Kinemage of the C-alpha trace (Angstrom):
@kinemage 1
@onewidth
@group {chain A} dominant
@subgroup {mainchain}
@vectorlist {calphas} color= white
{ca unk a 1} P 47.359 16.548 24.437
{ca unk a 2} L 43.820 17.839 23.952
{ca unk a 3} L 41.348 15.606 25.819
{ca unk a 4} L 39.306 15.082 22.648
{ca unk a 5} L 42.263 13.998 20.496
{ca unk a 6} L 42.010 10.321 21.367
{ca unk a 7} L 38.260 10.183 20.758
{ca unk a 8} L 38.631 12.027 17.470
{ca unk a 9} L 41.412 9.688 16.381
{ca unk a 10} L 39.161 6.708 17.191
{ca unk a 11} L 36.335 8.333 15.252
{ca unk a 12} L 38.551 9.120 12.269
{ca unk a 13} L 39.632 5.460 12.055
{ca unk a 14} L 36.004 4.448 11.517
{ca unk a 15} L 35.200 7.008 8.808
{ca unk a 16} L 36.728 5.540 5.640
{ca unk a 17} L 34.486 7.507 3.266
{ca unk a 18} L 35.656 10.847 4.663
{ca unk a 19} L 39.228 9.558 4.533
{ca unk a 20} L 38.836 9.244 0.754
{ca unk a 21} L 37.372 12.750 0.613
{ca unk a 22} L 40.322 14.160 2.533
{ca unk a 23} L 42.816 12.716 0.039
{ca unk a 24} L 40.755 14.091 -2.824
{ca unk a 25} L 40.383 17.563 -1.302
{ca unk a 26} L 44.051 17.839 -0.321
{ca unk a 27} L 44.842 17.472 -4.010
{ca unk a 28} L 42.055 19.526 -5.612
{ca unk a 29} L 41.575 22.289 -2.962
{ca unk a 30} L 37.933 22.956 -3.990
{ca unk a 31} L 37.350 25.400 -1.126
{ca unk a 32} L 40.568 27.395 -1.444
{ca unk a 33} L 39.985 30.998 -0.349
{ca unk a 34} L 36.361 30.397 0.635
{ca unk a 35} L 34.752 31.151 3.999
{ca unk a 36} L 32.310 28.492 5.202
{ca unk a 37} L 29.734 29.282 7.868
{ca unk a 38} L 28.853 26.229 9.971
{ca unk a 39} L 25.900 25.654 12.295
{ca unk a 40} L 26.219 22.066 13.436
{ca unk a 41} L 26.551 19.908 16.538
{ca unk a 42} L 30.212 20.111 17.570
{ca unk a 43} L 31.461 16.671 18.606
{ca unk a 44} L 34.105 14.197 17.345
{ca unk a 45} L 32.309 13.108 14.175
{ca unk a 46} L 31.767 16.670 12.994
{ca unk a 47} L 35.405 17.376 13.850
{ca unk a 48} L 36.462 14.808 11.241
{ca unk a 49} L 34.198 16.488 8.664
{ca unk a 50} L 35.729 19.876 9.459
{ca unk a 51} L 39.254 18.462 9.173
{ca unk a 52} L 38.331 17.169 5.726
{ca unk a 53} L 37.036 20.553 4.571
{ca unk a 54} L 40.023 22.391 6.076
{ca unk a 55} L 42.246 20.066 4.019
{ca unk a 56} L 40.367 21.346 0.958
{ca unk a 57} L 41.348 24.934 1.719
{ca unk a 58} L 38.217 26.106 3.557
{ca unk a 59} L 38.227 28.865 6.154
{ca unk a 60} L 35.670 27.654 8.708
{ca unk a 61} L 33.660 29.884 11.046
{ca unk a 62} L 31.327 27.781 13.182
{ca unk a 63} L 28.841 27.655 16.018
{ca unk a 64} L 27.161 24.651 17.588
{ca unk a 65} L 23.717 23.881 18.931
{ca unk a 66} L 22.779 24.663 22.505
{ca unk a 67} L 23.289 21.716 24.824
{ca unk a 68} L 25.223 19.466 22.430
{ca unk a 69} L 28.587 21.213 21.995
{ca unk a 70} L 31.569 19.321 23.400
{ca unk a 71} L 34.084 22.002 24.286
{ca unk a 72} L 37.138 19.771 24.277
{ca unk a 73} L 36.231 19.127 20.621
{ca unk a 74} L 35.991 22.910 20.145
{ca unk a 75} L 39.532 23.249 21.532
{ca unk a 76} L 40.752 20.578 19.110
{ca unk a 77} L 39.079 22.286 16.151
{ca unk a 78} L 40.543 25.652 17.095
{ca unk a 79} L 44.004 24.116 17.129
{ca unk a 80} L 43.249 22.576 13.717
{ca unk a 81} L 42.508 26.009 12.242
{ca unk a 82} L 38.743 26.491 12.555
{ca unk a 83} L 37.194 29.480 14.316
{ca unk a 84} L 34.430 28.543 16.772
{ca unk a 85} L 32.155 31.387 17.870
{ca unk a 86} L 30.763 29.777 21.014
{ca unk a 87} L 31.574 29.609 24.725
{ca unk a 88} L 30.393 27.294 27.515
{ca unk a 89} L 27.162 28.188 29.265
{ca unk a 90} L 25.658 30.275 26.497
{ca unk a 91} L 21.932 31.008 26.511
{ca unk a 92} L 19.469 31.078 23.629
{ca unk a 93} L 20.029 34.833 23.417
{ca unk a 94} L 23.787 34.239 23.094
{ca unk a 95} L 23.150 31.753 20.299
{ca unk a 96} L 21.027 34.331 18.485
{ca unk a 97} L 23.864 36.856 18.768
{ca unk a 98} L 26.317 34.251 17.477
{ca unk a 99} L 24.113 33.692 14.432
{ca unk a 100} L 24.206 37.427 13.730
{ca unk a 101} L 27.985 37.446 14.077
{ca unk a 102} L 28.361 34.500 11.721
{ca unk a 103} L 26.008 35.935 9.085
{ca unk a 104} L 27.869 39.272 9.218
{ca unk a 105} L 31.047 37.467 8.111
{ca unk a 106} L 29.309 36.886 4.747
{ca unk a 107} L 30.253 33.218 4.280
{ca unk a 108} L 30.274 32.119 0.651
{ca unk a 109} L 28.997 28.666 1.614
{ca unk a 110} L 26.808 27.685 4.574
{ca unk a 111} L 26.394 24.303 6.242
{ca unk a 112} L 23.285 24.557 8.408
{ca unk a 113} L 21.422 22.439 10.911
{ca unk a 114} L 17.903 23.824 11.268
{ca unk a 115} L 18.199 26.582 8.620
{ca unk a 116} L 18.641 29.303 11.248
{ca unk a 117} L 21.927 30.526 9.772
{ca unk a 118} L 20.528 30.468 6.227
{ca unk a 119} L 17.528 32.507 7.408
{ca unk a 120} L 19.801 34.962 9.210
{ca unk a 121} L 21.839 35.451 6.041
{ca unk a 122} L 18.625 36.103 4.103
{ca unk a 123} L 17.325 38.556 6.692
{ca unk a 124} L 20.662 40.392 6.836
{ca unk a 125} L 20.969 40.662 3.063
{ca unk a 126} L 24.115 38.497 3.036
{ca unk a 127} L 23.050 35.434 1.018
{ca unk a 128} L 25.732 32.823 0.307
{ca unk a 129} L 26.417 31.351 -3.130
{ca unk a 130} L 25.072 28.040 -1.866
{ca unk a 131} L 24.243 26.056 1.254
{ca unk a 132} L 23.494 22.623 2.621
{ca unk a 133} L 20.768 21.934 5.181
{ca unk a 134} L 21.074 18.851 7.367
{ca unk a 135} L 17.601 18.487 8.853
{ca unk a 136} L 13.936 17.961 8.051
{ca unk a 137} L 12.946 20.824 10.361
{ca unk a 138} L 15.232 23.192 8.444
{ca unk a 139} L 13.835 21.989 5.119
{ca unk a 140} L 10.278 22.616 6.374
{ca unk a 141} L 11.255 26.181 7.301
{ca unk a 142} L 12.826 26.956 3.919
{ca unk a 143} L 10.069 25.324 1.874
{ca unk a 144} L 7.170 26.800 3.811
{ca unk a 145} L 7.883 30.122 5.539
{ca unk a 146} L 10.644 31.132 3.104
{ca unk a 147} L 9.203 29.738 -0.104
{ca unk a 148} L 10.380 31.824 -3.049
{ca unk a 149} L 12.922 33.789 -1.024
{ca unk a 150} L 15.913 31.464 -1.355
{ca unk a 151} L 17.757 32.722 -4.435
{ca unk a 152} L 20.639 30.241 -4.255
{ca unk a 153} L 20.902 26.442 -4.232
{ca unk a 154} L 20.347 24.690 -0.909
{ca unk a 155} L 21.060 20.966 -0.966
{ca unk a 156} L 18.905 19.273 1.676
{ca unk a 157} L 20.965 16.379 3.002
{ca unk a 158} L 17.963 14.865 4.752
{ca unk a 159} L 16.284 14.410 1.348
{ca unk a 160} L 18.872 11.782 0.457
{ca unk a 161} L 17.479 8.226 0.577
{ca unk a 162} L 20.862 7.150 1.936
{ca unk a 163} L 20.621 9.472 4.923
{ca unk a 164} L 16.998 8.484 5.453
{ca unk a 165} L 17.790 4.781 5.592
{ca unk a 166} L 21.236 4.616 7.164
{ca unk a 167} L 21.348 7.617 9.478
{ca unk a 168} L 17.741 8.538 10.250
{ca unk a 169} L 16.136 5.114 10.450
{ca unk a 170} L 18.881 2.872 11.733
{ca unk a 171} L 21.320 5.196 13.490
{ca unk a 172} L 18.755 7.477 15.165
{ca unk a 173} L 16.595 4.496 16.129
{ca unk a 174} L 19.532 2.642 17.649
{ca unk a 175} L 21.131 5.624 19.399
{ca unk a 176} L 17.832 6.876 20.820
{ca unk a 177} L 17.051 3.609 22.545
{ca unk a 178} L 20.651 3.163 23.690
{ca unk a 179} L 20.754 6.622 25.305
{ca unk a 180} L 17.331 6.281 26.953
{ca unk a 181} L 18.372 3.024 28.607
{ca unk a 182} L 21.843 4.288 29.507
{ca unk a 183} L 20.582 7.556 30.990
{ca unk a 184} L 17.570 6.201 32.881
{ca unk a 185} L 18.909 2.691 33.618
{ca unk a 186} L 15.366 1.347 33.184
{ca unk a 187} L 14.419 -1.669 31.104
{ca unk a 188} L 12.263 -1.116 28.032
{ca unk a 189} L 10.681 -4.563 28.175
{ca unk a 190} L 6.881 -4.196 28.097
{ca unk a 191} L 7.164 -0.447 28.596
{ca unk a 192} L 4.416 1.384 26.735
{ca unk a 193} L 6.410 3.673 24.442
{ca unk a 194} L 4.637 6.305 22.336
{ca unk a 195} L 6.478 7.545 19.241
{ca unk a 196} L 5.275 10.835 17.755
{ca unk a 197} L 6.019 10.891 14.033
{ca unk a 198} L 6.490 8.017 11.583
{ca unk a 199} L 8.988 9.554 9.242
{ca unk a 200} L 12.345 7.860 8.838
{ca unk a 201} L 13.481 8.675 12.382
{ca unk a 202} L 10.167 7.570 13.855
{ca unk a 203} L 10.292 4.319 11.893
{ca unk a 204} L 13.723 3.560 13.289
{ca unk a 205} L 12.805 4.474 16.857
{ca unk a 206} L 9.729 2.251 16.691
{ca unk a 207} L 11.707 -0.640 15.215
{ca unk a 208} L 14.593 -0.479 17.682
{ca unk a 209} L 12.191 0.064 20.585
{ca unk a 210} L 10.332 -3.105 19.632
{ca unk a 211} L 13.676 -4.916 19.351
{ca unk a 212} L 14.381 -3.858 22.962
{ca unk a 213} L 11.060 -5.360 24.103
{ca unk a 214} L 8.882 -2.245 24.267
{ca unk a 215} L 5.202 -2.084 23.333
{ca unk a 216} L 5.122 0.651 20.685
{ca unk a 217} L 2.271 3.004 19.823
{ca unk a 218} L 2.737 5.412 16.911
{ca unk a 219} L 1.053 8.811 16.607
{ca unk a 220} L 1.088 10.543 13.217
{ca unk a 221} L -1.402 13.094 11.903
{ca unk a 222} L -0.844 11.812 8.352
{ca unk a 223} L -3.273 8.874 7.927
{ca unk a 224} L -1.037 7.280 5.289
{ca unk a 225} L 1.926 7.162 7.662
{ca unk a 226} L -0.327 5.942 10.465
{ca unk a 227} L -1.547 3.139 8.202
{ca unk a 228} L 2.060 2.287 7.333
{ca unk a 229} L 2.845 2.031 11.050
{ca unk a 230} L -0.138 -0.282 11.528
{ca unk a 231} L 0.954 -2.437 8.584
{ca unk a 232} L 4.407 -2.626 10.153
{ca unk a 233} L 2.786 -4.147 13.238
{ca unk a 234} L 2.627 -1.168 15.599
{ca unk a 235} L -0.320 0.129 17.571
{ca unk a 236} L -1.618 3.515 16.432
{ca unk a 237} L -3.599 6.138 18.316
{ca unk a 238} L -4.450 9.823 18.356
{ca unk a 239} L -2.213 12.102 20.405
{ca unk a 240} L -4.796 12.456 23.175
{ca unk a 241} L -5.494 8.718 23.291
{ca unk a 242} L -1.785 7.970 23.517
{ca unk a 243} L -1.182 10.592 26.227
{ca unk a 244} L -3.083 8.612 28.845
{ca unk a 245} L -1.579 5.210 28.054
{ca unk a 246} L 2.141 5.826 27.501
{ca unk a 247} L 4.987 5.438 29.969
{ca unk a 248} L 7.705 6.856 27.684
{ca unk a 249} L 6.977 9.500 25.028
{ca unk a 250} L 9.418 10.199 22.182
{ca unk a 251} L 8.977 13.064 19.699
{ca unk a 252} L 10.656 12.866 16.288
{ca unk a 253} L 8.632 15.053 13.943
{ca unk a 254} L 10.705 18.179 13.219
{ca unk a 255} L 7.633 20.247 14.155
{ca unk a 256} L 7.052 22.474 17.208
{ca unk a 257} L 4.263 21.984 19.738
{ca unk a 258} L 3.877 18.215 19.425
{ca unk a 259} L 3.370 17.727 23.176
{ca unk a 260} L 1.769 20.881 24.632
{ca unk a 261} L 1.447 21.317 28.380
{ca unk a 262} L -2.259 20.432 28.220
{ca unk a 263} L -1.341 17.006 26.864
{ca unk a 264} L 1.195 16.489 29.643
{ca unk a 265} L -1.616 16.960 32.164
{ca unk a 266} L -3.209 13.807 30.715
{ca unk a 267} L -0.127 11.629 31.299
{ca unk a 268} L 0.188 9.065 34.034
{ca unk a 269} L 2.453 9.332 37.045
{ca unk a 270} L 6.104 8.650 36.254
{ca unk a 271} L 5.909 9.250 32.501
{ca unk a 272} L 9.223 10.049 30.786
{ca unk a 273} L 9.378 12.626 27.965
{ca unk a 274} L 12.116 12.477 25.338
{ca unk a 275} L 12.685 14.626 22.263
{ca unk a 276} L 14.840 13.386 19.385
{ca unk a 277} L 13.794 15.949 16.787
{ca unk a 278} L 16.280 18.665 15.939
{ca unk a 279} L 14.146 21.500 17.318
{ca unk a 280} L 13.800 21.664 21.105
{ca unk a 281} L 10.240 22.999 20.845
{ca unk a 282} L 8.521 19.684 20.126
{ca unk a 283} L 7.826 19.358 23.867
{ca unk a 284} L 6.422 22.459 25.609
{ca unk a 285} L 9.242 22.849 28.107
{ca unk a 286} L 8.477 26.555 28.807
{ca unk a 287} L 4.880 25.620 29.644
{ca unk a 288} L 6.093 22.844 31.909
{ca unk a 289} L 8.518 25.192 33.689
{ca unk a 290} L 5.859 27.849 34.217
{ca unk a 291} L 3.532 25.353 35.911
{ca unk a 292} L 5.997 23.154 37.807
{ca unk a 293} L 9.329 23.308 39.563
{ca unk a 294} L 12.330 21.878 37.740
{ca unk a 295} L 14.334 19.517 39.934
{ca unk a 296} L 17.363 17.680 38.557
{ca unk a 297} L 17.120 14.211 40.070
{ca unk a 298} L 19.869 12.594 38.014
{ca unk a 299} L 22.241 13.742 35.337
{ca unk a 300} L 20.160 14.763 32.290
{ca unk a 301} L 16.855 13.897 34.013
{ca unk a 302} L 14.581 16.556 35.493
{ca unk a 303} L 11.512 15.938 37.683
{ca unk a 304} L 8.314 17.981 37.386
{ca unk a 305} L 5.557 17.601 39.976
{ca unk a 306} L 2.267 18.431 38.277
{ca unk a 307} L -0.636 20.237 40.002
{ca unk a 308} L -2.589 16.953 39.682
{ca unk a 309} L -0.114 15.253 42.014
{ca unk a 310} L 1.447 13.224 39.226
{ca unk a 311} L 5.157 13.461 38.426
{ca unk a 312} L 6.733 13.673 34.966
{ca unk a 313} L 10.382 13.294 34.016
{ca unk a 314} L 12.143 14.945 31.050
{ca unk a 315} L 15.438 13.921 29.428
{ca unk a 316} L 17.939 16.658 28.481
{ca unk a 317} L 15.395 19.461 29.057
{ca unk a 318} L 13.714 18.574 25.769
{ca unk a 319} L 16.844 18.958 23.638
{ca unk a 320} L 17.886 16.279 21.151
{ca unk a 321} L 18.312 13.501 23.670
{ca unk a 322} L 20.500 11.019 21.813
{ca unk a 323} L 23.246 13.663 21.765
{ca unk a 324} L 22.298 16.173 24.499
{ca unk a 325} L 22.175 13.796 27.492
{ca unk a 326} L 25.374 13.764 29.506
{ca unk a 327} L 27.832 11.507 27.703
{ca unk a 328} L 25.525 11.346 24.677
{ca unk a 329} L 27.284 9.877 21.686
{ca unk a 330} L 24.664 10.500 19.029
{ca unk a 331} L 24.495 8.368 15.922
{ca unk a 332} L 27.036 5.677 15.124
{ca unk a 333} L 30.320 6.759 13.583
{ca unk a 334} L 29.774 4.782 10.386
{ca unk a 335} L 26.322 6.288 9.773
{ca unk a 336} L 27.730 9.782 10.193
{ca unk a 337} L 30.610 8.905 7.877
{ca unk a 338} L 27.969 8.383 5.205
{ca unk a 339} L 25.990 11.490 6.163
{ca unk a 340} L 29.040 13.731 6.274
{ca unk a 341} L 30.319 12.419 2.958
{ca unk a 342} L 26.969 13.498 1.522
{ca unk a 343} L 27.787 16.900 3.016
{ca unk a 344} L 31.365 16.956 1.710
{ca unk a 345} L 30.446 16.100 -1.880
{ca unk a 346} L 27.469 18.481 -1.872
{ca unk a 347} L 29.671 21.309 -0.551
{ca unk a 348} L 32.270 20.516 -3.222
{ca unk a 349} L 29.590 20.827 -5.918
{ca unk a 350} L 28.368 24.142 -4.487
{ca unk a 351} L 31.929 25.471 -4.380
{ca unk a 352} L 32.964 24.392 -7.864
{ca unk a 353} L 29.795 24.479 -9.987
{ca unk a 354} L 26.874 26.242 -8.241
{ca unk a 355} L 25.383 27.369 -11.571
{ca unk a 356} L 24.626 23.734 -12.427
{ca unk a 357} L 22.011 23.650 -9.655
{ca unk a 358} L 18.575 25.282 -9.510
{ca unk a 359} L 17.817 27.874 -6.861
{ca unk a 360} L 16.141 26.929 -3.607
{ca unk a 361} L 15.935 23.726 -1.531
{ca unk a 362} L 16.607 20.534 -3.489
{ca unk a 363} L 17.677 16.923 -2.949
{ca unk a 364} L 21.225 15.617 -3.053
{ca unk a 365} L 22.103 14.841 -6.690
{ca unk a 366} L 21.532 11.194 -7.555
{ca unk a 367} L 25.114 10.762 -8.789
{ca unk a 368} L 26.395 11.568 -5.294
{ca unk a 369} L 23.947 9.137 -3.669
{ca unk a 370} L 24.950 6.316 -6.007
{ca unk a 371} L 28.703 6.851 -5.608
{ca unk a 372} L 28.447 6.816 -1.816
{ca unk a 373} L 26.144 3.777 -1.762
{ca unk a 374} L 28.480 1.831 -4.051
{ca unk a 375} L 31.570 2.784 -2.082
{ca unk a 376} L 29.978 2.023 1.300
{ca unk a 377} L 28.830 -1.387 0.064
{ca unk a 378} L 32.354 -2.183 -1.089
{ca unk a 379} L 33.688 -1.255 2.348
{ca unk a 380} L 30.997 -3.280 4.169
{ca unk a 381} L 31.508 -6.287 1.904
{ca unk a 382} L 35.106 -6.812 2.852
{ca unk a 383} L 37.447 -4.107 1.685
{ca unk a 384} L 40.143 -4.580 4.292
């Protein structure tokens, strides 16, 4: 038996929303004859989503994200009928080549995580009929650098208030703190934790960090969000002010360059740096590597001795820590059941009625949000 089969079976048992989608898709076959291009973290929860779409007739061609792919899950998905264009140990250059390969297959529908596959399809002149984008960072890219160039509907899953509340705030907040404690084995009580970004993920990280006993300081360049953080009872500071006082730094902005090397030079001895944003450029890891030696002191923890004599530690080399640390489990199964049902219903709409949607990035339709919220409440309130 594949080593992932037991974990995927456990995961499937706790995803009742996707179970309903699978029954529906087995009957209606909304994706029959369609090729779907996937760029998504490949682990047990996404395996259940892929099973659901395969049941609806989809032909899936997929790649993962560097550092988060679980290759026993890849083996399981291959046996289930998906094609995974990824091998262990691949570099960033390999990932770029994989994106080219996937775009060249001309998928009719794209499920993306960071908008890199969507962009590659645009650049290669192989636009799909529609796409979904999972992340805030991907939405920023499409709405800013590619404004006016996206001539097909892209449903931004992260625009859903359901995903914001259930997955981003609660699940990311909870899983981030769980994985920091599990990986470092240090207590958070009275630790000075600096959270960069007070979007939905930042709100959750701050809340769950406070619940674990940490002293939280929030940094956000938007004064309205900074005021919200203050009204929620958190300390606020500028990035430079926070750099000298924090013991643990967590980035969750979806923007590159949040902690440049120059800011790391201001940090105190023993500071721990953690990124939870989708892009692994929020912390200047290349700058850190060019000025310090990288020494792995513990699984998923690297030590960097600064020229000042201080030492910094980085989790998962700056990749998305709640999933990229060794043994990382990511968000809770139930939260991803909701998030992936948003994906499933959005993909169904793109496959069956794309002309009903405007071109370009847009939120999840309200009818989908309301159906999922109602159904999830029924399940939580006692549907046995």
